[in-house]
Structure formats: C-alpha cells, structure tokens
N, C-alpha and C positions, 0 to 999 in steps of 0.2 A: 321344623316341619311345614308343611302347606297348610294354609288356613281353608283349604277347599273341605268340604264336607264329604267323605266319601260313603257311597250307598253301599251297604253290606246286606246282603240276604244270610240270615242266621237259620240253619235247617237243622232242629234237635228235638226230639220227644221229650225230654226231660228238661222240666220249667227250671228245675235247681242249677241245670248245667248252663241253661240259655241265661240264667240270673248270674252266675258266675262270668260268662263272657263278657256281659254288659258291664258288670263291676270292674272287671279288669280294665276294659277300653276306658272307662271313665277315670278309673285312677291313673292310667297312664297319658290321660287329657289326649286322647287320639279322637280327632274330629270325626266321627262316624255316626252315620245316620242308619240305625238296624231296623230291618224289617225281619219279622219272626215267620217261621213257619215250622209246624210239629210234625210234618211227614213229607214224604217224596211227592204226593198229590198237591198239597198245598204250596211247596216249592215250585212244582211245575208250572201250577194257576198263577202263582206271583210273577214267575218268568213270562209267562204268555201275556198277562196284563200289560207288563211292561212293553213287550215287544210289539204286540197289537196296537198299543194306544200311542205309540211313538214317544212314550217318557223315557227320559234317559235311563239307560240300562245299567244294572247293577255293577258296581266297580269289582266285586270280589262274593264269592259264596263261602261261608264258613260250615262245613259238612259234618255231622256226625255219622260216622260208619255205621253204627248199629241202630237204623231205623226199623221201626216195626214190620211196616209192609212193604219196604223198598231200601234195599242195602245201598251204601254209597256209591258201589260200582255200578248199580243199575240206575242211580239217578245221574251220575255222571254220562252213562250212555244217553239217558233221556236228553239232558242238557246240550249233548252234541246232535241229536236227532232235530232239535229246534234249531239247529244252526247259529247256535250261539257260542261265542268265545269268550269265555270268563275266567279268570284264575281262580282256582277252588284250593282251599285248604281244608284237610280232612282232620277232624277232631276224632281220636281213637281212644279206646278204653285201655285198660292195662293190660298187656300181652297182644295187643292187636298191631303191633308195629310192623311185623311181616305182611300183614294184610294191607297195611298203609302203603306200603312199598309198592305191591303190586297195583294198587290204586293209581299211584302216581305213574305208572307205567302207562297207565289208561287215560292220563291226562290231568291229573291233579298238580298244583304247584308245588304243595309243600305237605306236611302233617305234623301235628302236635299231640301229645297225648295229654288226656284231661287233666291228670293228676298232676302233669306239671307245668300247668298254665300259669304264667306270672304276667302281670301287667305289661312290663317291659317287652319280655319275649315275644308275647302276642302282638303288641303293636309293631314291634320290628318285623315279625314275619309277615303281616298283613302288609306293611309298607313294602318290604322286598318284593313280595309276590306281585303287588300293584305295579311298582316300579318295572320289575322285570317283565311282566305281560306287556305294558305300554312299549318297552325296548322292542320286544319281539314283533309286537303290532307295526311298529315304525319301520322295522327291518323288512317285514313281510310286505308293507305298502312300499317301500323302496323297490323291494325285488319285482313286484308286481308291475310297477313303473317302469323298472328297467325292462322286465321280460316285454313289456307294451313297446317300449322304446325300441327294443331289439327287433323285435316284430316289424315295427314300423319301417326299421332301417332295412331289414329283409326284404320288405315290399319295395321300398325305394330303389335299393340295389337291383331287384329284379326290374323294376321299370327302366332304371337307368341303363341295364344291360339290353333291354329291348331297344332303347331308344339309341344306344350305342351301335346295335345292329341295324337299326334303320339308317342311322348315319354312316356307316359303312357301306351299306347298300346304295344309298344316295350318292355317297362319294364315289363309287364305283361307276355309277350311271352317269355322274358328272364327268367323271375322267374319261368315259366312253365317249360322251359328247364332246367332250373338248377335244379328244384325239381326232373324233370324226370332223369337228369343225376345222382343225388344225390341217387335217390331210385335204378338206376341202379347200381351204384356202390356198393351200400350196399348189393344189392340183388347178384350179380355176386360174391362179395368178400366172402359172406355168402355161397353161393353155392360151390364155390371153395375151401373152406375150408374142407369140408367133404371129399372129395378124395384125399386132401394133407395129411391130417391127416391119413387116411387109409394107402397112400404110405409110411408114415414115420413109422406106426406101424408096417407094413410087413418088412420095412428095418431093424428096430431095432431088429425084430424076426429072420430074417435071420443073422443079426450079432451076434446073441446069438448063432450060430451054431445049431439052432434048425429048423426041427429035424434032420438033416445030417449036418457033418462038410462041411466048405467051404475051397476052395483053396484060396491061398493067392491072386491071381487074381481077384477070384469072391470076396472076401472080400473086395477089393479096390473098385470094381465096385459097391457092394451094398453101401459102406461108401459113394461114389460120389453121389449115388441117394438120401441117406439120407440127406446128406450136403445141396445139390441142392433143396430139398424139404423142408428143414427147412428155406433157404435162401428166397425161394418163399412164403412160410407161412409166414414169417415175412412182405413181402412186401405186401401180401394179408391184413394182419391184420391191416397195416399201411392205407391202402386204405379204409378199413372197418371204421377205427377211424376217418380218414380225412373226410369221407362222413357223419359220425354221428356228426361231429363238424358243418360242414356246414349246416346240416339240424336242428341243434340246439337241437339234440336229446342226446348229452352228457351232462350230469348235474355234478356238483360237489357235493361230498358226505362228509361234513366235519365230523371229528371225531377226538378224542384225539390220538395222536401218539407220539411215541419215536423217534424223529429225529436222535438222536446218533445211535440207533440200525439199523432204516431203512437205514441210509447211509451207515454204515459198512455192512450190510447184502447185500444191492445192488451190492456194490463193489465186495464182494467177489464171489457173483454168476457171474460176468464177469471177474475175474482175471485170469481165465485158458485162455481166449482170449489173455490177456496181456503175460501171461507166453509164449505161442504159438509163440510169435513175440519177446520174451526175452527183454520185457519192464518191467521197474520197475514202480510198482502200490502203490502211497502212500496215505493213508487216514488220514486228520487233521481235526479232531472235536472238537470245542472248545465253549460250551454251558454252560452257568451257569443254564440256565433252558431248559431241554431236550424235553420238551413236547409241542405240538403245536395242536392247533385245525384247522385241514386242511385235504384235501384228500390224503390219504398216496398212493392210486393208481396212482395219477396225479404225485405227488412227485417222484415216483420210476420210472415212464414212463419218466419223464425228465431226471432223472439221468441217466438211460439205453440209451435213445436216446444220449445225451452228452458224454457220456462215450464211448459207442460204437463208435462214430464219431472219437472221439481222438484215441482210440487204431486203427481204421481202417486206418486213415491218419498219423499216426506215425511210422515211420520204425526202430527208434532207439532212446533211451534216457529214459526220466521219465514222468509219468503221475502222476498229483497230484489232489485229490479230497478233497475239503475244505467246512468245515460249520462253520459258526460263527454269533453271534448276532450283527446287526447293532445298534438296540438300543432296548427299552422295548418292542417295538411294531413290529419290522421288523427282519427277519434272512435272511442271504445268503448263497448261495451253488455256489461253483465255480468249473471248470475243466479245469486244465492248461495242455498242452501237448508240445511236443517239435517237433511238426510234420511239415508238409509243409507250414502252415500259408495260410491265405486268403488276396489276393489283396486288396487294399483299395477301387477299383472300383467294387469288387465283393461284399464288405461287406454290402453294401447299399441293396443288393437283395437276401441275402444269406437266409432270412427267408420266401421268397417267395415260395408258392407251386410249386412242379414240378420243382424247380430251383435246379442245381447242378453247382459248380463252374466248370468253363470250363478252366482246367489246365490237361495236359499231363497226369501226375500222377493219377489223380482222374479217369480217363478213365478206369483204372484197377480195379475199384471197382464198383459193381453193387448197385442199389439202385432206390428208387421212387422218391427220391427228396422232400420226405413228412416229413422226420423226424424232421427237424428244424422248418418247418411251424406248425406241429402239437405241439412241444414243445412250441413255442411261444403263441400257442392258449390257451394251457394248464396253462400256466403262467398267462396270461391274465384273464382266467377265475377263477383263485384263487384271483386276485387282485394284481398281481406283475407284474413286468417288467423285461426283459432278455437285456443282453448287451454283445460286444465282444470286445476284443483286440487283435489285431493279426498282425504279421509281416511276409512276405514272408521268409520261410526258417528258422524261428525263433521259430515258434509255435504260439498257440491260446489259449486264456482264455476266456471261457463263463461264465458268473455272471449272477445267478437268484436270485433276490429279492422278496421275498413274505411276506405278512402278517404274523404275528405268529398266529392271530386269524381270520377264514373266515369269512367275512362280508356280508351276503346274501344281 
C-alpha cells in the first residue's frame, strides 16, 4: 500500500461510530489523516475551507447516512453544488441497504453497513474507491483533452478547407491568367511574323540589286536589316512554339522517317554557320536500322536548337553530331562542342524557360532563353529524355534518347 497519507473527511454524529472507524483504520494500518464532522453543516464548512484556501482537497468522504439535520442524500447534493468531485462511501445502519443503493445512484462510490465494518474491509473499500475515482478522473481528463484536440482538429480542418477553397480560386485565376498569357503570346507572335516576313522579303529583294544596284554601304545596311529581321523572326517563332506547347496545342505527328538522312540534312543546313566561325563540323551516324516511327519535325527542331547553341557558344575547335542505337527500341542523338561549357550550378536550371546562363560571354549573344526549354518539351512529348555533360572551358555534350517507335 502507498505510504501517502490519505486525507479523509469522516461525517458522523455518533462519537462511538467515529471512534470505531478510527480504530478500524488504525488496526488495518491504513495511512489516513481523518478530519471529523458531526453533521452536514460542519462537513460543508470543512469542504469550503479546503476549497477556498486552496489546501489539498480531501481524498474521500466517509458519510453516515442518518445525520440529524441533513441526511446523506442531501449532503451529496450539497457537495455537488460546491462543484467538488470526491469519492463518497456511505455508512449505513442496519436495514438501510436499499436507501444506500439509492444514494449510490446519486453519486456515492460504495456503502458499508456499520455493523459489518472490519479493518481490512474498510481499508479495502477506501482504497478501491480512491483508486477507481482517480482512474475515472484520468479518463475524464483524457476525454477532455481528446475533445479539445478534436475541436482543434475541426477548427484546423475548417481553416484548411477555407485555404483549399482559396487555393482553388487562386489556381483558377492563375490558370485564366496563364491561358490569357499563352493566347496573347500566340496572337502577338503570329501577328509579328507577317511584318517580319515582309521586311525580310524586301531586304532580300534589295540585296539582289533590284531594280537598281546598291552601293557597298547600302548593301551592308540592308544585309544588317535582313540578318536582324531573321534573328527576330527566329525568336518570334520560338515564342509561338513555346506558347503552343504551354497551351497543349502542339501534337506529335509520328510517321516513318530515315534518321540517317534527317540528321545529315539538318547538319548540312547549319554548316554555313560553323564555316563562318571556322569550326569543324563532323557527323557520325551508326545505325543498323535507320528507320524510325517518330515526328521528323520534332527531331529536326531538336537538332537545330542544340546544334545552333553549340555553334553560338563555341569560338574554336570541333562540333560533333552523333546518332546511334542504344538497343532495339531506343536511339540516341548527341551534339558535342568545345565551347565555353556550363557551370554545375547552372546545369540544374538550364532547361527552365526564359533561362540563360549568366556568364559574361553569353551576354554577347541574343536569344529568348526558350530553345532548351522547347527542346526538352519536344523530347518528352516523344517519350524520351535529354541530359547534358559539361565542364567550364572544356565544352558540352547534350544527349537525347528517344524510342524508335512513338507510343501514343
């Protein structure tokens, strides 16, 4: 048994009965500190003193049912009115068992007949009543905490629902803005192509010395107009393609193609750019089966973007375009240059839209920063993947892997 001293309020108008209870507890060696009250008023006074003075409350009340001025039931009601939750054992006289049961229904923990009080029985009844009461308090405290937690969860769920609704609304607004932006880019890009084509056409006409010959200075000026118009048209086309990709309006058109022919033809179309910078341009195609079922326009655009970048950012050395079979279902195309290279911290963001590597050398070159973003999107649309291997000052290799047959 615990060595703690239990504080017990003994309420009985009979001094002999109170003495009997004290002897029984002493004989049972029950660690109890008794406070005696001869009637209900004294009992209530003792309870109020403990409550008002913040002294430790009683652990239990031993209550004689047959009090002279207030019976046990009335005292239990008074205890509840004080907002006290204490275990109560009712001591009854002979023949009052039925009354005691009714009192237990009102909140008492147990009852004992005075004529049958024995040390061990009394000690056990008090111990059980206190233990059960503490267990009930622990359960009630746990339930209160659980209810508080549940209420908090309900509030949090309500707040989350509000946030989700706000996020949904914001997503709708963002999607609307996104669609408007894509439509705007597509419209503006389309509208700008017409005058740019006209400028290029008239520039080409003038460069042919028609209808009158031009001076050398005039030819240089018209050539600048043509070159800048061509660069601007390429950027406009990139914007248009990117807006189509974003809007989901660009679709894969798979058909049988000769990859050997496509790679070599595309490289030859760009060879003049390499020759202007005195760069060596090599093509290596090693394919047992040169035929694919893919979108030739996508593959050509990928090669053009990667090879144009390689030429743009390589001042001297060699550029190599390779195509080979990984296995029976996959082919690979790589473009390797000896250019400025890409720093490791920039490699993770190189495929982001409108992103350009922040190096002093690259600032000499114009561009939208969409080429690699478009390239990656085209590769993914064909079911493939793109990777790069680069070191600053040593060059870069972009490798594209795509399925031999497009799987819709």
